[in-house]
C-alpha positions as CSV (number, residue, x, y, z in Angstrom):
1,X,-23.7,18.9,4.6
2,X,-21.5,16.1,3.2
3,X,-18.0,16.8,2.1
4,X,-17.0,16.9,-1.5
5,X,-15.7,13.5,-2.8
6,X,-12.2,14.9,-3.2
7,X,-12.1,15.9,0.5
8,X,-12.5,12.3,1.7
9,X,-9.8,9.8,1.0
10,X,-10.7,6.1,0.9
11,X,-8.0,3.6,0.6
12,X,-7.6,-0.1,0.6
13,X,-5.6,-3.2,0.0
14,X,-6.0,-6.4,-1.9
15,X,-5.8,-9.6,0.2
16,X,-6.2,-13.3,-0.5
17,X,-9.4,-13.6,-2.7
18,X,-10.6,-10.3,-1.3
19,X,-10.3,-6.6,-0.7
20,X,-10.0,-4.4,2.3
21,X,-11.4,-0.8,2.2
22,X,-10.5,1.8,4.8
23,X,-12.7,4.8,5.4
24,X,-12.2,7.8,7.8
25,X,-13.4,5.8,10.8
26,X,-14.3,2.3,9.6
27,X,-12.7,-0.5,7.6
28,X,-14.2,-3.6,6.0
29,X,-12.9,-6.7,4.3
30,X,-14.8,-8.8,1.7
31,X,-13.6,-12.2,0.7
32,X,-14.8,-14.7,-1.8
33,X,-15.6,-18.0,0.0
34,X,-14.5,-21.2,-1.7
35,X,-18.2,-22.1,-2.0
36,X,-18.8,-18.9,-4.1
37,X,-20.5,-16.5,-1.7
38,X,-18.9,-13.3,-0.3
39,X,-18.1,-13.0,3.4
40,X,-17.6,-9.5,4.8
41,X,-16.3,-8.2,8.1
42,X,-16.4,-4.5,9.2
43,X,-15.2,-2.7,12.3
44,X,-14.9,0.8,13.7
45,X,-11.4,2.1,14.0
46,X,-10.1,4.1,17.0
47,X,-6.8,5.2,18.6
48,X,-3.9,5.9,16.3
49,X,-6.0,5.0,13.2
50,X,-8.4,8.0,13.8
51,X,-6.5,10.2,16.2
52,X,-5.1,13.7,15.8
53,X,-1.8,12.4,14.6
54,X,-3.4,11.6,11.3
55,X,-3.9,15.3,10.7
56,X,-0.4,16.5,11.5
57,X,1.7,17.0,8.4
58,X,4.8,14.7,8.2
59,X,3.6,12.7,11.3
60,X,0.6,11.4,9.4
61,X,2.8,9.7,6.9
62,X,4.4,7.6,9.5
63,X,1.0,6.7,10.9
64,X,-0.3,5.7,7.5
65,X,2.8,3.5,6.9
66,X,2.2,1.7,10.2
67,X,-1.6,1.3,9.7
68,X,-0.9,0.0,6.2
69,X,1.1,-2.8,7.8
70,X,-1.1,-3.4,10.8
71,X,-4.5,-3.2,9.2
72,X,-3.2,-5.1,6.2
73,X,-2.1,-8.0,8.3
74,X,-5.4,-8.0,10.1
75,X,-7.3,-8.1,6.8
76,X,-4.9,-10.8,5.5
77,X,-5.6,-12.9,8.6
78,X,-9.3,-12.7,8.0
79,X,-9.1,-13.4,4.3
80,X,-6.9,-16.4,4.9
81,X,-9.4,-17.9,7.4
82,X,-12.2,-17.5,4.8
83,X,-10.3,-18.4,1.7
84,X,-9.0,-21.6,3.2
85,X,-12.0,-22.4,5.4
86,X,-12.7,-25.7,3.6
87,X,-9.2,-27.0,4.1
88,X,-8.6,-29.3,7.0
89,X,-5.5,-30.4,8.9
90,X,-4.5,-34.0,9.5
91,X,-6.8,-34.3,12.5
92,X,-9.8,-33.2,10.5
93,X,-10.1,-29.7,12.0
94,X,-10.2,-26.5,10.0
95,X,-6.8,-24.9,9.3
96,X,-6.3,-22.0,11.6
97,X,-4.1,-18.9,11.2
98,X,-3.1,-17.7,14.6
99,X,-2.7,-13.9,15.2
100,X,0.8,-14.5,16.7
101,X,1.9,-16.2,13.4
102,X,0.8,-13.3,11.4
103,X,2.5,-10.8,13.8
104,X,5.6,-12.9,13.4
105,X,5.3,-12.8,9.6
106,X,5.0,-9.0,9.7
107,X,8.2,-8.7,11.8
108,X,10.0,-11.0,9.4
109,X,8.7,-8.9,6.5
110,X,10.0,-5.7,8.1
111,X,13.4,-7.3,8.7
112,X,13.5,-8.5,5.0
113,X,12.6,-5.0,3.8
114,X,15.3,-3.3,5.9
115,X,17.9,-5.9,5.0
116,X,17.3,-6.0,1.2
117,X,16.1,-2.5,0.3
118,X,18.2,-0.5,2.8
119,X,21.2,-2.3,4.1
120,X,22.2,-4.4,1.0
121,X,22.5,-1.5,-1.4
122,X,24.9,0.2,1.0
123,X,27.1,-2.9,1.3
124,X,27.1,-3.4,-2.5
125,X,27.9,0.2,-3.2
126,X,30.5,0.3,-0.5
127,X,32.6,-2.1,-2.6
128,X,33.2,0.8,-4.9
129,X,35.2,2.5,-2.2
130,X,37.9,0.0,-2.6
131,X,38.4,1.3,-6.1
132,X,38.6,4.9,-4.9
133,X,35.4,5.8,-6.7
134,X,34.3,9.4,-5.7
135,X,31.7,9.5,-2.9
136,X,29.1,11.1,-5.3
137,X,29.0,8.1,-7.5
138,X,28.9,5.6,-4.6
139,X,25.8,7.2,-3.2
140,X,24.2,7.4,-6.6
141,X,24.8,3.8,-7.3
142,X,23.4,2.8,-3.9
143,X,20.1,4.7,-4.7
144,X,19.8,3.2,-8.1
145,X,20.4,-0.3,-6.7
146,X,17.6,0.2,-4.2
147,X,15.3,1.4,-6.9
148,X,16.2,-1.5,-9.2
149,X,15.7,-4.0,-6.4
150,X,12.3,-2.5,-5.6
151,X,11.0,-2.6,-9.2
152,X,12.6,-6.0,-9.8
153,X,11.0,-7.5,-6.7
154,X,7.5,-6.4,-7.8
155,X,8.0,-7.6,-11.3
156,X,9.2,-11.0,-10.1
157,X,6.4,-11.7,-7.6
158,X,3.9,-10.7,-10.2
159,X,4.8,-13.9,-12.2
160,X,3.4,-16.1,-9.4
161,X,-0.2,-17.1,-10.3
162,X,-1.6,-16.6,-6.8
163,X,0.0,-13.1,-6.5
164,X,-1.3,-12.2,-9.9
165,X,-4.9,-12.9,-8.6
166,X,-4.1,-10.6,-5.6
167,X,-3.0,-8.0,-8.2
168,X,-6.4,-8.4,-10.0
169,X,-8.2,-7.7,-6.7
170,X,-5.9,-4.7,-6.4
171,X,-7.1,-3.4,-9.7
172,X,-10.7,-4.0,-8.6
173,X,-10.2,-2.0,-5.5
174,X,-8.8,1.0,-7.4
175,X,-11.7,0.9,-10.0
176,X,-14.3,0.8,-7.2
177,X,-12.7,3.8,-5.4
178,X,-12.6,5.7,-8.7
179,X,-16.3,5.0,-9.3
180,X,-17.2,6.2,-5.8
181,X,-15.1,9.3,-6.1
182,X,-16.8,10.1,-9.4
183,X,-20.2,9.8,-7.8
184,X,-21.2,6.8,-9.9
185,X,-23.3,3.8,-8.7
186,X,-21.3,0.9,-7.3
187,X,-22.2,-1.7,-9.9
188,X,-20.0,-3.9,-11.9
189,X,-21.0,-2.2,-15.1
190,X,-20.2,1.2,-13.8
191,X,-16.9,0.2,-12.0
192,X,-15.6,-1.3,-15.2
193,X,-15.6,2.2,-16.8
194,X,-12.7,3.3,-14.6
195,X,-8.9,2.6,-14.7
196,X,-7.2,0.0,-12.6
197,X,-4.5,2.5,-11.6
198,X,-5.0,5.1,-8.8
199,X,-2.8,8.0,-7.8
200,X,-3.1,7.3,-4.1
201,X,-2.1,3.7,-4.5
202,X,0.2,2.1,-1.9
203,X,2.6,1.2,-4.7
204,X,2.9,4.9,-5.6
205,X,3.6,5.6,-2.0
206,X,6.4,3.1,-1.9
207,X,7.9,4.4,-5.1
208,X,7.9,8.0,-3.7
209,X,9.5,6.6,-0.6
210,X,12.3,5.0,-2.6
211,X,12.9,8.2,-4.6
212,X,12.8,10.5,-1.5
213,X,15.1,8.1,0.2
214,X,17.5,8.3,-2.7
215,X,17.6,12.1,-2.5
216,X,17.7,12.1,1.3
217,X,20.6,9.6,1.6
218,X,22.4,11.3,-1.2
219,X,22.4,14.7,0.6
220,X,23.2,13.0,4.0
221,X,26.2,11.1,2.7
222,X,27.7,14.1,1.0
223,X,27.4,16.2,4.2
224,X,28.1,13.4,6.7
225,X,30.8,10.8,5.8
226,X,31.5,9.0,9.1
227,X,31.9,5.4,7.8
228,X,29.7,2.4,7.0
229,X,28.2,2.0,10.5
230,X,26.8,5.6,10.5
231,X,25.5,5.3,6.9
232,X,23.8,2.0,7.7
233,X,22.2,3.5,10.9
234,X,21.0,6.5,9.0
235,X,19.1,4.4,6.5
236,X,17.0,3.1,9.4
237,X,16.7,6.2,11.5
238,X,15.7,8.4,8.6
239,X,12.8,6.2,7.5
240,X,10.1,8.0,9.6
241,X,11.2,11.4,8.1
242,X,11.2,9.9,4.6
243,X,7.8,8.3,5.1
244,X,6.4,11.6,6.3
245,X,7.7,13.7,3.4
246,X,6.7,11.0,0.9
247,X,3.1,10.9,2.1
248,X,2.8,14.7,1.8
249,X,4.1,14.5,-1.7
250,X,1.5,11.8,-2.5
251,X,-1.3,13.9,-1.0
252,X,-0.2,16.9,-3.1
253,X,-0.3,14.8,-6.2
254,X,-3.8,13.5,-5.4
255,X,-5.1,17.0,-4.7
256,X,-3.8,18.5,-7.9
257,X,-4.1,15.4,-10.1
258,X,-6.0,17.3,-12.8
259,X,-3.0,19.6,-13.4
260,X,-1.0,18.6,-16.4
261,X,2.4,19.2,-14.8
262,X,1.5,17.1,-11.7
263,X,0.2,14.3,-13.9
264,X,3.5,14.2,-15.8
265,X,5.4,14.3,-12.5
266,X,3.5,11.3,-11.1
267,X,3.5,9.4,-14.4
268,X,6.1,6.9,-13.2
269,X,3.8,6.0,-10.2
270,X,1.0,5.2,-12.6
271,X,3.3,3.2,-14.9
272,X,4.6,1.1,-12.0
273,X,1.0,0.1,-11.2
274,X,1.1,-1.7,-14.4
275,X,3.0,-4.3,-12.4
276,X,0.9,-4.3,-9.3
277,X,-2.6,-4.1,-10.7
278,X,-4.2,-6.4,-13.2
279,X,-7.6,-6.3,-15.0
280,X,-10.1,-8.1,-12.7
281,X,-13.0,-10.3,-13.7
282,X,-16.6,-9.5,-12.7
283,X,-16.5,-11.7,-9.6
284,X,-13.5,-9.8,-8.3
285,X,-15.1,-6.5,-8.9
286,X,-18.2,-7.7,-7.0
287,X,-15.9,-8.5,-4.0
288,X,-14.4,-5.0,-4.1
289,X,-17.9,-3.4,-4.3
290,X,-19.0,-5.5,-1.4
291,X,-16.1,-4.3,0.7
292,X,-16.7,-0.7,-0.1
293,X,-20.4,-1.0,0.6
294,X,-19.7,-2.7,3.9
295,X,-17.4,0.2,4.9
296,X,-20.1,2.7,4.0
297,X,-22.7,0.7,5.9
298,X,-20.5,0.6,9.0
299,X,-20.4,4.4,8.8
300,X,-24.2,4.6,8.3
301,X,-23.9,5.6,4.7
302,X,-25.2,4.4,1.4
303,X,-23.3,4.1,-1.9
304,X,-24.2,7.6,-3.1
305,X,-23.3,9.4,0.1
306,X,-20.1,10.9,1.3
307,X,-18.5,10.6,4.8
308,X,-17.3,13.7,6.6
309,X,-13.7,14.4,5.9
310,X,-11.3,12.9,8.5
């Protein structure tokens, strides 16, 4: 017998002119070709993406964080090839996007995240020590700076037209997942009845990570005060633990999303998605539906059927 909708978690990401949907054992990407048609790619997942580690509390959060980066870059690579297929280089050949270039981009992105969202707030807050500010306030300022940088960064990139289109596809992805989880047909008309925000959104995960990091670093610094080098190292070494705890909190919120107290607790997550999701047009919803249907088809399912819980 198929599992209940709430027992199976589908996720996804918006990419360039497209959407990636990840199921329990399969993923698919659908992209709008410059000529107007939709191109899809699906594949079966294995290894760390479907292994036992995904079922171990705390550990699975680290796995999900990694797969978000890895599968996201693979999907972005595919979408770039399709979205820019008509473009040519100076020698007349199609523009190519090598895997190594995307891997390098991912590493640079990780370095940027660590430098800006983890190391920089420490250095800025550390200036307060010269003024003999109590340690309590220094740690608090660091956490608030990190939160402000995170929200400010999202708000800033949302002003870029191309990123805004990605955010529209992000909204289409959420609306399609909502429709599927509600047992509704995957049609544009049905999908449009659902909100563009979703409680399991990656944006929500990142916000929870930032808040959990604030609390974790706050306690760590009050208990262990061994100087700037130790504090900086702790911001990196504690990331796996923070990711693990954050993911469990997000799963808890998704499971009890109908509870009024839980909804209120996660209201900031939904509010933040006002920055990362935009109302899509019908053509973008069509792409999201195509991606979801390709994921289901890869698993041997149809739109109204449920996969077994992972």
